[in-house]
N, C-alpha and C positions, 0 to 999 in steps of 0.2 A: 526578640521576635522579628524585627525588621531584617536582622542579619540572616535569620533562617529563611525568610522569604526571598532575600537577594540571592542566596545560594541556590534555592529551588528554581528561581527564574533563570539563573545561569545554566543549570542542568537542563531545563526544558528548552531553552534557546539553542543549546548545543545539540539536543536531540533532533529538533526540527531542521537545524542546519545540516546535520549529517544525512537526514532523510532527503532533504532537498538536493544535497550533493549526489545522492544515489541516481537521480535522473540525469545529472550532468555526466557522471561517470558511465552511466548506461549509454549515453549518446557517444561518448568517446569510444566505447566498446564497438559501436557500429562502424566507426571510422577505421578501426584496426582489425576489422573482420573477425571479431571475437564472437563465436556462435552463442546466441542468447540462452538457449536451453542448457548448453554445456557450462556457460558462466554461472547460471543459477544453480546447477548441480554442484559445482565445486564451491560456490559461496556457502551453501548450506552443509555440504559435506565437512568442510573445515570448521564451520561453526559448531557442528555436531561433535567433532573431535575435541574441540576446546571445552565444550560444556560437559562432555562425558565423565571426566573424573569427579566433577562436582555434583552430578545427578545420578550416577549409576546405582549407588546403594539405595537411594530413595525410590527409584523406578523398580528395582528388584523387590523392595519391600511392599510397594503398592501395585505389584503386577496383576493381582486378582481384580483390583479396582479398574485398572487399565483394560483388561480383557473384557470385563463386564460392560464397559463403555466403548468397545472397539469401533462400532459404526460411527459414533460421534467423533472420535479422534481421527479416524480415517478421513471423514468429510472435512474436518478442520485442517488436516495436513494437506489435502488435495487443493482446497480453495485458497489457502494462504501461501503455502510453499510451492506446490507443483504448478498451479495456474497463475496466481497473481504476479509473483515476481518474474516468472518466465515470460509472461505476456507483456509486462512492462518493458523488459529488455528487448523483446522482439519488436514491439510497437515503435520504439525509439529508432529503429532502423529506417522508418518510413515517415515519421511525423516529427513536428517541432516539439522541443521540450515544453515550450509555453502552452501549446495545445494540450499536451499530455497532462501536465500538472493542474491545469484549470479543470479538466474533466475529472481527475482524481479528487479534486477538492470537493466534489459533490458527494463523496462517500458518506459523510455524516448524515446527509439527508436520505441517501439510499438505504442506510441502516434502519432509519425510522420506517421507511417504506416496506422493507423486507420483514422487519419485526412485526409490523402490522399484519402482513399477509400470513406469517407463521403464528400469529396470535401470541407473540412473546410479550408485546406491549400494546396498549390501546393507543389509538391515534385520535387527532382532533382536526378540525377544519383548517387550522393554520398549517399543520404538518402536511395535509393533503395539498394545499396551495403551494407549500414549499417544494414538494416533490414535482409538481407541475412546472413551476418556475425553473427549477434546477434542470429538469429534462429539456426544457426549452433552451436553456443556456448551452447544454451539451449539443443539442441539435444545431444550434447556430454555429458552434465551433466546427462540428463535423461537416456541415454544408458550406462553411465559410460565408454564412449569411447570404447564400446564393440559391434562389429557388430552382434554378436550372440544374444544379448539382443534385437536388432532391428528386426532381422529375426524371433525370437521366440515370439516377442511381450510380453516378460516377464518384464514389467516395474514396478517400484515402484509406487504404487498408490498415495503416497504422492507427488511425483514429477509430476505426471500427473495432479493432482488436483491443484497444484501450478501454472501450465500453465493456468488453468481457472481463477485463482485469478489474474494472470499477465494481461490477456486480459481484464478482468472485470475492473481493475483500469485504464488501458490505455483508454478504451472506456469512462469511467467516466471523465477522465482528458481531453480527446479530446472534449467531449460535454460541459464540464465546461467552456472551453475557447472559445466556439463557439459564445457566445454573452455576452454582458454586462448585469449585473443583477441590478434590482432596489431594492436591499436589501443590508444591511451592511454585512460584512464578517460573523459576529456572527449570524445575522438573517438568512443568506443563509445556514450556517452550521446547524442551528436548524431545518430549513425546510427539509433539506436533511436527517438529523437524524430521523425526524418525519416519513417520508415516508419509510425510511429503516427499522425502528422499526415495522411499520404496517405489512410489509411482513416478518419480523423475528418472529412475534408472533406465527403464525401457525407452523413454523419450530421448534420453542422452545417447543411447546406442543407435536409435533410429537416425538422429541428427549426424552421428559419427559415420554411419553407413552411407548416408547421403553425400558424404564428402566434406562436411563442415567440421574441420578438425582444428583444435586449438594449437596455436604455435606458442610453445612455452618460452616466450621472450619477455623483455623488460616491460612493454606496454601491458601484457596480460598479467604479469606478476603484480604490477602497481595497481591495476584495476581490481584484481581479485583481493589484494590486501585491503584496499579501501572498503569494498562491499562486505567483506567478512568482519573486519574490526570495527567499522564505524556505524553504518546503517544496520548491520546485522546484530552485533553484540553491544557496543557502547550505547547506542540509542535506546535499546531495550532496557538496559540496566539504569541509565539516567532517567528514563521515563518513569520507571517504577519508583525510583528515589524521589523524583519531583512530585509525583502523585501522593506518596506517603507523607510528604512535608506540607503540601498546601491543598491537597484534595483533588478529586477528579474534575470537578466543574471548572475551577481556576486553571488547571493544567490543560483542559481541552481547548481553551481559547488559543493556546500556542499553535495548535494544528493549522489554524488559518494563516499562519506566517509561512508555512511550507511552500504554497504556490507562489507567494510573493518573492521569497528568497530564490526559488528555482528560476523564476522568470528573470529576475535581476542577473543571476549568474549566467543564464542562457544569452541574454542580451550583451553582456560584457565578454563572455568567452567565445560564443559562437556567432555573435553579431546578428542574433535573431531579432526580428521586428515584431513589436506589439501592434498587430493589425486591428482595423476597425471591428472585425468580427470577433476578435479576442475581447475587446472592450465591451461589445454588446453582450457576448456570452457571459463575461465576468459579472456584468450588472444583474443579469437574470439569475445566475448561480448564487451571487451574494444575497439577492432578494430572497431566494429560496431558503438559504441558510438562516437568515434573520427570521423569516416567517415560521420555519420549522422549530425554532427555539422559543417561540412565543407560547405563553401559557394562557389557558382560558380561565378567567376568574370565576369563582363560584358566585352564583347569584345570591 
């Protein structure tokens, strides 16, 4: 039993490490002028190609089910593939990795908030307080704990767009757990990637027409290889395996390691500084996460 848990912990630690590395590689992409929307397009295009041989027959077999749920799959594809990943890469052109990952760490709380609005799950007073504290933490990071920034509306556009990414993934996650799917995990991922790619194609061509063209050189090849193989495919597969071995609740705790790992990597690799407003924002976000996970005891 302990060996099974140890293996699961290794899988889950690798998962969040690869996801944390995605922010670091995204920052590297900005240094080498890799267009963010084009990078995201090729990331998922190659992931789609790799998964296609393993999912094609299932998707053909379940095509009527997919067509009957077309609107849902389109929304899932747009929120996760088209918007979230593109905006994260775009935002990292303008903001610190530390700021970005701290804001992204509020997603579990945002999922609760959106699930409540869409009446997917009931909420309680602790979860409402959790949302308020987490929003406050994000606001402190965006404004750098400076009231003057808020009054002058002089925000870093990378921070603002990261908020869009944050809500997009929260909406995707809330809708994803709304119902059970008649597809395998890999089949579902391939369907979501397919619809996300469809809506990425025009954005890719717009970026290309604006003159943001990928240079197929060593930096791009290394960056693309990482985002396709590790945060794209390996993390997804390891995450599924980890959950199947120790359950979703125990596995979910590992998600809180991601901002810590990303911040450590950013400080070592990019010499980023953990500023006072990061600490203040992190305290509010952590408080929000703790509150949102509290349960009300029955009287």
